[in-house]
C-alpha positions in Angstrom: 5.3 -6.3 -40.3 6.7 -6.1 -36.8 5.3 -3.6 -34.3 8.6 -1.5 -34.3 8.5 -1.3 -38.1 4.8 -0.2 -38.0 5.6 2.6 -35.5 8.6 3.7 -37.6 6.4 3.9 -40.8 3.8 6.0 -39.1 6.4 8.4 -37.7 5.7 7.6 -34.1 9.3 6.7 -33.4 12.8 7.4 -34.7 15.3 4.8 -35.4 17.3 5.8 -32.4 14.3 5.7 -30.1 13.3 2.2 -31.4 16.9 0.9 -31.0 17.0 2.2 -27.4 13.5 0.8 -26.6 14.4 -2.6 -28.1 17.5 -2.9 -26.0 15.6 -1.7 -22.8 12.7 -4.2 -23.6 15.1 -7.1 -23.9 16.7 -6.1 -20.6 13.5 -5.6 -18.7 11.5 -8.5 -20.3 8.4 -6.6 -20.9 6.1 -5.7 -23.9 7.4 -3.1 -26.3 4.5 -0.6 -25.7 5.2 -0.8 -22.0 8.9 0.1 -22.6 7.9 3.0 -24.9 5.5 4.3 -22.3 8.1 4.0 -19.5 10.7 5.8 -21.6 8.2 8.5 -22.6 8.5 7.9 -26.4 4.9 7.0 -26.9 1.8 6.2 -24.7 0.4 2.7 -24.8 -2.8 4.1 -26.5 -0.8 5.7 -29.2 1.0 2.4 -30.0 -2.2 0.4 -30.0 -4.0 2.9 -32.2 -1.1 2.9 -34.6 -1.1 -0.9 -34.7 -4.9 -0.9 -35.3 -4.6 1.6 -38.1 -1.9 -0.3 -39.9 -3.9 -3.6 -39.8 -7.3 -1.7 -40.6 -8.7 -3.0 -37.3 -10.9 -1.0 -34.9 -9.3 0.2 -31.6 -11.4 -0.3 -28.5 -11.2 1.1 -25.0 -12.6 -1.8 -23.0 -13.2 0.4 -19.9 -15.8 2.3 -22.0 -17.2 -0.8 -23.7 -20.0 -3.0 -22.5 -18.8 -6.7 -22.7 -21.5 -9.2 -23.8 -21.5 -12.1 -21.3 -22.9 -14.5 -24.0 -19.8 -13.7 -26.1 -17.5 -14.4 -23.1 -19.2 -17.8 -22.6 -18.6 -18.7 -26.2 -14.9 -19.3 -25.7 -13.5 -21.7 -23.0 -11.8 -19.8 -20.1 -8.5 -21.7 -20.7 -8.3 -20.1 -24.2 -9.0 -16.7 -22.9 -6.1 -17.1 -20.4 -3.8 -18.7 -22.9 -4.4 -16.1 -25.7 -4.9 -13.2 -23.3 -7.9 -12.2 -25.5 -11.4 -11.3 -24.3 -14.6 -11.8 -26.4 -16.5 -8.5 -26.6 -19.8 -9.2 -28.4 -21.4 -11.4 -31.1 -22.3 -9.3 -34.2 -24.1 -10.8 -37.2 -23.1 -14.3 -36.3 -19.4 -13.3 -35.9 -17.5 -13.3 -32.7 -15.7 -10.0 -31.9 -12.6 -10.5 -29.8 -10.3 -7.9 -28.3 -6.5 -8.6 -28.3 -3.4 -6.6 -27.8 -1.4 -8.9 -30.1 -3.3 -9.1 -33.4 -0.1 -10.2 -35.2 -0.4 -13.6 -33.6 -2.1 -15.4 -36.5 -2.8 -18.7 -34.7 -5.2 -16.9 -32.4 -7.7 -16.7 -35.3 -7.8 -20.4 -35.8 -8.0 -21.4 -32.1 -10.8 -18.9 -31.3 -12.7 -19.9 -34.5 -12.5 -23.6 -33.7 -13.4 -23.1 -30.0 -16.4 -20.9 -30.6 -17.7 -22.4 -33.9 -18.0 -18.9 -35.3 -16.0 -16.7 -37.6 -13.8 -14.2 -35.6 -13.2 -10.6 -36.0 -10.3 -9.1 -34.0 -10.3 -5.6 -32.5 -7.2 -4.1 -30.8 -7.2 -3.1 -27.1 -4.6 -2.3 -24.5 -3.1 -5.3 -22.7 -3.9 -3.8 -19.3 -7.5 -3.3 -20.2 -7.7 -6.9 -21.3 -6.1 -8.1 -18.1 -8.6 -6.1 -16.0 -11.6 -7.6 -17.9 -10.2 -11.1 -17.6 -9.8 -10.6 -13.8 -13.2 -9.1 -13.4 -14.9 -12.1 -15.2 -12.8 -15.0 -14.1 -11.2 -13.7 -10.9 -7.6 -13.1 -9.8 -5.4 -16.2 -10.7 -8.4 -17.6 -12.5 -6.1 -19.3 -15.0 -4.2 -21.2 -12.3 -7.5 -22.2 -10.6 -9.0 -23.3 -13.9 -6.0 -25.5 -14.5 -6.1 -26.9 -11.1 -9.8 -27.7 -11.3 -9.5 -29.2 -14.7 -6.8 -31.5 -13.7 -4.1 -29.8 -15.9 -2.1 -29.5 -12.8 -2.3 -31.5 -9.5 -5.3 -30.5 -7.4 -3.7 -29.4 -4.2 -6.3 -30.5 -1.8 -7.2 -33.7 -3.7 -3.7 -35.0 -3.7 -3.6 -37.7 -1.1 -0.1 -38.9 -1.5 3.1 -37.0 -0.4 3.7 -34.6 2.3 2.2 -31.1 2.7 5.6 -29.6 1.7 5.4 -31.5 -1.6 1.9 -30.3 -2.2 2.8 -26.7 -1.4 5.7 -26.9 -3.8 3.7 -27.9 -6.8 4.3 -25.4 -9.7 0.6 -24.6 -9.9 0.4 -23.7 -6.2 3.5 -21.7 -6.3 2.1 -19.7 -9.2 -1.2 -19.2 -7.4 0.4 -17.8 -4.3 2.8 -15.6 -6.4 -0.2 -14.3 -8.3 -1.9 -13.3 -5.0 1.2 -11.6 -3.7 2.3 -9.8 -6.9 -1.2 -8.5 -7.5 -1.3 -7.0 -4.1 2.0 -5.2 -4.8 0.8 -4.0 -8.1 -2.4 -2.6 -6.5 -0.4 -0.7 -3.8 -1.9 -2.8 -1.0 -0.3 -2.5 2.4 -1.9 -5.7 3.7 -3.1 -9.0 2.4 -5.8 -10.8 4.5 -6.5 -14.5 3.8 -9.6 -15.5 5.9 -11.0 -19.0 6.1 -14.7 -19.7 6.5 -16.7 -22.9 6.4 -17.3 -23.0 2.7 -15.3 -20.0 1.5 -11.8 -18.5 1.5 -11.8 -14.7 1.5 -8.8 -12.9 0.1 -8.8 -9.1 0.7 -6.3 -6.3 0.2 -6.1 -3.1 2.3 -5.5 -0.3 -0.3 -5.1 3.3 0.9 -6.4 2.2 4.3 -9.6 0.6 3.1 -10.3 -3.1 2.7 -11.0 -4.3 -0.8 -11.9 -7.8 -2.2 -9.1 -9.3 -4.2 -11.6 -10.8 -6.6 -10.5 -14.4 -6.5 -12.9 -17.1 -7.8 -14.9 -19.1 -5.3 -12.9 -22.3 -6.3 -9.9 -21.0 -4.3 -11.5 -22.5 -1.2 -10.5 -25.9 -2.3 -6.8 -25.0 -2.2 -6.6 -23.0 1.1 -4.5 -25.7 2.9 -2.0 -25.6 0.0 -1.9 -21.8 0.0 -1.2 -21.7 3.8 1.5 -24.3 3.6 3.1 -22.5 0.7 3.3 -19.2 2.6 4.6 -21.0 5.7 7.4 -22.6 3.5 8.3 -19.1 2.0 8.5 -17.7 5.6 10.4 -20.7 7.0 7.7 -21.6 9.5 6.6 -25.0 10.7 3.9 -26.2 8.3 3.0 -29.0 10.7 2.1 -26.7 13.6 -1.6 -25.7 13.2 -2.5 -25.0 16.8 -0.4 -22.0 17.7 0.1 -18.5 16.1 3.4 -18.1 14.1 5.1 -15.1 12.7 7.6 -15.0 9.9 9.0 -12.9 7.1 9.2 -13.2 3.3 11.3 -11.2 0.8 10.1 -10.8 -2.7 11.6 -9.0 -5.7 9.1 -7.5 -8.0 9.1 -5.1 -10.9 6.3 -2.6 -11.1 5.3 -0.9 -14.3 7.6 2.0 -15.2 9.9 1.3 -12.2 13.1 -0.6 -11.5 12.9 -4.0 -9.8 12.6 -3.5 -6.0 12.6 -5.7 -2.9 9.6 -6.0 -0.6 9.5 -7.4 2.9 6.3 -9.3 3.8 5.6 -9.7 7.5 3.5 -12.9 7.9 1.2 -13.6 10.8 -0.6 -17.0 11.0 -3.4 -17.5 13.6 -5.5 -20.7 14.0 -9.2 -19.9 13.6 -12.5 -21.9 13.6 -12.3 -23.2 10.0 -8.6 -23.1 9.4 -5.6 -20.8 9.7 -6.0 -17.1 9.0 -3.1 -15.2 7.5 -2.3 -11.5 7.3 0.7 -10.2 5.4 2.0 -6.6 5.9 3.8 -5.4 2.7 6.8 -3.2 3.3 8.7 -1.7 0.4 12.3 -1.3 1.4 12.8 2.0 -0.5 9.7 3.6 1.1 12.0 5.1 3.7 13.5 7.4 1.0 10.4 9.8 1.2 11.0 13.1 2.7 8.8 15.1 5.1 7.6 17.3 2.3 6.4 14.2 0.4 4.2 13.2 3.3 2.0 16.2 2.7 3.3 18.0 5.9 2.6 21.8 5.5 5.6 24.0 5.4 4.8 25.7 8.7 4.5 22.4 10.6 7.4 20.9 8.8 9.7 23.8 9.9 8.6 23.5 13.5 8.9 19.7 13.5 12.4 19.8 12.0 13.4 22.2 14.8 12.0 19.7 17.4 13.8 16.7 15.9 17.0 18.7 15.6 17.3 19.4 19.4 20.1 17.8 21.3 17.9 16.1 24.0 14.4 15.6 25.1 11.5 13.4 24.0 9.6 13.9 20.7 6.5 11.8 20.0 4.3 11.0 17.1 0.8 9.8 18.0 -2.2 8.3 16.2 -4.0 5.0 15.6 -2.5 2.0 14.0 -1.9 2.6 10.3 -1.7 6.4 10.5 1.8 6.6 9.2 3.7 7.3 12.5 6.7 5.1 11.7 6.9 6.6 8.2 7.1 10.1 9.7 9.9 8.9 12.1 11.8 7.3 9.4 11.5 10.4 7.2 12.7 12.4 10.1 15.7 10.2 10.8 16.7 10.4 7.2 16.7 14.2 7.4 18.7 14.5 10.6 21.1 11.6 10.6 24.6 12.4 9.4 28.2 11.2 9.8 28.4 13.5 12.9 25.7 11.7 15.0 25.1 8.2 16.0 21.4 7.0 15.8 20.2 3.7 17.2 16.6 2.3 17.0 14.8 -0.4 18.9 11.8 -1.6 16.8 9.2 -4.4 16.8 9.8 -5.3 14.0 12.4 -3.4 12.0 10.2 -2.2 9.1 12.7 -0.4 6.9 16.5 -0.4 6.7 17.9 3.1 7.1 21.4 3.8 5.9 23.7 5.1 8.7 21.3 4.0 11.5 21.9 1.1 13.9 18.7 -0.9 14.2 17.8 -3.4 16.8 15.0 -5.9 16.4 12.9 -6.7 19.5 12.9 -10.4 20.5 10.6 -11.2 23.3 11.6 -14.8 23.5 15.0 -13.9 24.8 13.8 -10.9 26.9 14.8 -8.2 24.4 11.9 -5.8 24.7 11.8 -2.0 24.2 12.8 -1.2 27.8 15.7 -3.7 27.8 16.9 -2.7 24.4 16.8 1.0 25.5 18.8 0.3 28.6 21.5 -1.6 26.6 21.9 0.9 23.8 22.6 3.8 26.2 26.1 2.1 26.7 26.6 2.5 23.0 27.0 6.2 23.2 24.2 7.2 20.8 23.1 10.8 20.1 19.6 9.9 18.8 17.4 7.0 20.0 14.3 5.9 18.3 11.8 3.5 20.2 9.2 1.8 18.1 6.5 2.5 20.7 6.0 3.6 24.3 3.4 1.1 25.5 4.2 0.6 29.2 5.6 2.3 32.3 8.9 0.6 32.1 9.6 1.8 28.6 8.3 5.3 29.4 10.5 5.7 32.4 13.6 4.4 30.4 12.8 6.9 27.6 12.6 9.7 30.2 15.9 8.7 31.8 17.6 8.5 28.4 16.4 12.1 27.5 17.6 13.4 30.9 21.1 12.1 30.2 21.5 14.1 27.0 19.9 12.0 24.3 17.2 12.9 21.8 14.4 10.2 22.0 12.0 9.7 19.2 9.0 7.4 19.7 5.3 6.7 19.0 2.2 6.5 21.2 -1.4 5.6 20.6 -3.4 8.7 21.6 -6.2 10.5 19.8 -4.4 13.9 19.6 -1.2 15.5 20.5 -2.3 16.9 23.9 -3.3 13.6 25.2 0.3 12.3 25.0 1.3 14.0 28.2 -1.8 12.7 30.0 -1.0 9.1 28.8 2.6 9.3 30.2 1.2 10.5 33.6 -1.3 7.6 33.5 1.7 5.2 33.0 3.2 6.5 36.3 5.8 9.0 35.1 6.1 11.9 37.5 4.6 15.2 36.2 7.9 17.1 36.6 9.6 14.5 34.5 7.0 14.7 31.7 7.1 18.5 31.8 10.9 18.7 31.5 11.6 16.1 29.0 8.7 16.1 26.4 9.6 18.7 23.7 6.8 18.2 21.2 4.1 15.9 20.1 2.9 15.4 16.5 -0.6 13.8 16.0 -1.5 12.6 12.6 -4.0 10.8 10.4 -3.9 9.6 6.8 -6.7 10.6 4.4 -7.3 9.2 1.0 -6.5 11.6 -1.9 -9.2 12.0 -4.6 -7.9 10.5 -7.9 -6.4 13.2 -10.0 -7.5 11.5 -13.1 -11.2 11.3 -12.5 -12.2 13.7 -9.6 -14.5 16.6 -10.4 -15.1 19.9 -8.7 -18.7 20.9 -7.8 -20.5 23.2 -5.4 -21.1 21.5 -1.9 -24.6 20.0 -1.3 -26.8 21.2 1.4 -25.5 19.9 4.8 -22.4 18.3 3.2 -19.9 20.6 5.0 -20.0 21.1 8.8 -20.0 24.6 10.1 -16.3 24.6 10.7 -15.4 23.3 7.2 -15.1 25.6 4.2 -14.5 25.6 0.4 -11.7 27.3 -1.6 -12.0 30.7 -3.3 -14.0 29.2 -6.1 -16.6 27.8 -3.7 -16.2 24.2 -4.9 -15.4 20.8 -3.3 -13.9 17.6 -4.8 -16.0 14.6 -5.7 -14.6 11.2 -6.2 -15.9 9.5 -9.4 -13.8 6.3 -10.1 -11.8 5.2 -13.1 -9.3 2.6 -14.2 -6.4 4.2 -12.5 -8.1 4.1 -9.0 -9.9 0.7 -9.5 -13.2 2.5 -9.5 -12.8 3.8 -5.9 -12.4 7.5 -6.7 -9.2 7.6 -4.5 -5.6 7.0 -5.1 -2.9 7.5 -2.6 -3.0 9.1 0.9 -1.9 12.3 2.4 -1.3 13.2 6.1 -3.1 15.8 8.2 -1.3 17.0 11.2 -1.5 18.6 14.7 1.8 19.7 16.3 2.1 20.6 19.9 5.3 22.4 21.0 5.6 22.1 24.7 6.3 25.6 26.1 6.2 27.0 29.6 2.4 27.5 29.7 1.9 23.8 28.6 4.5 22.7 31.1 2.7 24.4 33.9 -0.6 22.6 33.0 1.3 19.2 32.9 2.8 19.9 36.3 -0.7 20.4 37.6 -1.8 17.0 36.1 -4.3 19.0 34.0 -6.5 17.4 31.4 -5.5 17.1 27.8 -8.2 19.8 27.1 -6.4 22.2 29.4 -3.1 21.6 27.7 -4.8 22.2 24.4 -6.3 25.5 25.6 -2.8 26.6 26.7 -1.2 25.6 23.4 -3.9 27.6 21.4 -3.2 30.7 23.5 0.6 30.5 23.0 1.0 29.0 19.6 -2.4 29.0 17.9 -2.4 25.3 17.7 -4.0 23.9 14.5 -6.1 20.8 15.4 -6.4 17.7 13.3 -10.0 18.7 12.4 -8.8 22.1 11.1 -6.0 20.4 9.2 -8.4 18.0 7.5 -10.8 20.9 6.7 -7.9 22.7 4.9 -7.4 19.6 2.7 -11.1 19.7 1.8 -10.8 23.3 0.8 -7.8 22.5 -1.4 -9.8 19.7 -3.0 -7.2 17.1 -2.0 -9.9 15.0 -0.4 -13.6 14.9 0.2 -15.5 16.1 3.2 -16.8 12.6 3.9 -13.2 11.2 4.0 -12.0 14.0 6.2 -14.9 13.6 8.7 -14.4 9.8 8.8 -10.7 10.3 9.9 -11.0 13.1 12.5 -13.1 13.5 15.6 -16.1 15.7 15.7 -16.0 19.0 17.6 
């Protein structure tokens, strides 16, 4: 009996739902239980339990089951990959194997012949099986197994043919695709491929934290092929191994429960001691569609920020370290203020996201098109709003000031620790105090904190000494603790939220800037006039709301 018929017989689906799901499954090219879960007709667990009941087989949650390593070794890895089935234990001389497709009858014979034991099947979710296979054999373990066993040309051992031919082998192509697509599925923002003398490390940055990708050690033998393949994808010179190179890759990938979407991968290759190191920044083209409220910006700050970015002229800055979400905030702001009545132009290095209705310019240092040159040129294009990717030198700073003085709204980013340090940084770049005071309208400082996983976090009373004196709990006196589950890859965190400090430059602040006062003096003036909420206070509020943990907040903001 087919799976759809089983679900109908058990009353889990109607005929109309099954027809719709079957059509959608064919269109999307996915498993039926995945389609049902995406459409909201039935969860994957419900489908697998119904299948197990119909076949009188046990249902197993592999994330709650201890896997016997002796059982895993009883079946060749190539068969585990081929059948996508994982041995669980040996019981009374019989091999218990978890599968998400027990209707595949040939699996019985292949597993029995390979292990030399009678086989009992149990039903488990396909995602759970995939996690267990990756944990035991590593990411792309099936491809590396085939390469090492000679089922496909071993990339590094191949002596004949060019590097381009080697990198274009089907096995190497699949290996690289597995590394890229797994990073996208895991919501990574960066992929780091790092060569060492006898190892090749592959790591993902997920929610701002580096995490091992879990590739097998044998990937070291194919590092030259991996580098060449990525260079080919980015249209770089694969023969050039002495100089850094930068490129771009466009991928289309379908994530579970979502429509196919395009990803831009910014590629940087740098020669290192034992080979070429690669970092890829992953940019989802539709990420610009987020709004300011979705970034976690509190309503009070969001209202004041919208007032600042809606002004007809002046400079509005976002500050913070690399990876703190500055560009995302500016893109979300542009999305909110750009309309058919205004013209907006950006100068970026590089253009990260494409914003409808905005003219975007890519910096090109090779032809002399830097931030300052681009800014001078676009003033002749009659813009209302100008966004500069970053103010990093005196020339760009002075050009931004002149643009704001001639009636333009200038949005940009800077690398300062807090909002009050932005004016001091402009003064240090050589901008005159009266120009800084008259043009800067507001500065938003921000950090990104990891959210505790909603699926596994627990609330508990704070431990002795866990909360600093200026931190506090909610009304119930509890704080969040990250635990770790399948959804968050055992980290206890999933996703990030911003904490913010917004300085609105008023007459008192302008007077301090005119005196070249320190950032501390500007902060004191802002607190008197606007009761400035600091980054630390914003982070403490997120701890009290149990959005994040005290440890995460303290790691992201400075001490008092």
